[in-house]
N, C-alpha and C positions, 0 to 999 in steps of 0.2 A: 502494501500500498506506498511506506514508504516511497518506495521507488516511481512509483504510477504521482504523485504527486511534482516528486524535484523535476517530471520528464513535458507537467503541464505545465509547470510552472518555467520550466527554461525553454520551451517550446512557444508561448504567451510572450515569453523579452525577446526571446529573436524576431517572432513576427512581428510586436510593435514599434518593433527598431526599423523594417521598410515600407509600414500603414503613412511612417508618420513623415517619410522626408518628402519636403514639397518642391515643385519642381524652378526650376532658375529660372528666378526675374532677366522680363528680357533687359533691356539698358532704355529710358528715358533719351530721344531725340526731339531735343529743341525745336522747333520750326514755328521761324516766325515769320512767314512764308505773305500776314499782312501788311509787311510795311514793301515789300515790292514794287507793288508799286509810285507808292512815296518815295520809295528810293529814287527807282527812274524820272524821280517828277524832279526831285533833290539835283540828281546828279547830270540830266541833261537841262540847267538851269547853270549850272555849274559849267555849262560845254566841256564837262569830262569823257573820257575816250569811249570808257568803258560802257556809256550809256547806248553808245551804237549801236545798230540793229548787227546782233551776226551775220559769219557770211550765209548764214539757209538763209536768213531773213529775219530771230527770232527776236523781236525785242527784248530790251533791257527784264520788263519784267514778265515775260514769259520764260528767259534761260535761265532769270532767279528760280523763280519755281519750280521750273523740271530739276533745275538744279540743289535743289534745300531737297524737293521729293524724292530725290537721291541718293538723299546723304551726308551730302556734303552741305557742310554748312556755310555762306562766307556773313551772317550778318546782313541783314536790309536793313535794322532797324537802326546799325551804327554808322551804313552807307546815303542812313536818311538824314545823318544832320554831318556829317562831315563838311566843315570850310574851305577845301576847298580840291582841286586833284590831283593833288601830291601823294605819287606813288606807294610815298612810304607812309600813311593820312590810310590807306585803301588798301592796304598791304597788313597794320594794325587793326581793322574792323575783319577783316576777311580770317585772320592768324593765316597769313601764306608770307611764307619766307621767314 
């Protein structure tokens, strides 16, 4: 009888450890695509080269949304408030270089 109880308790301990494992969490991806249009307007007002359409004819807003949706964060909120077209400022916003 003792062996039966020990086996039952041991089985429950082993079983409990595997059932309480939670699935891994996916990383939170920040997407502020709502600022893509504002960034385009601001960069166009500053006459920044980056605001011009791409070779495939995508506007900055479309390019921004597609880039953000593919998981590359370009920080349009920051781009919508830079003071000039200085490449260093753009790089600071987009975390490039």
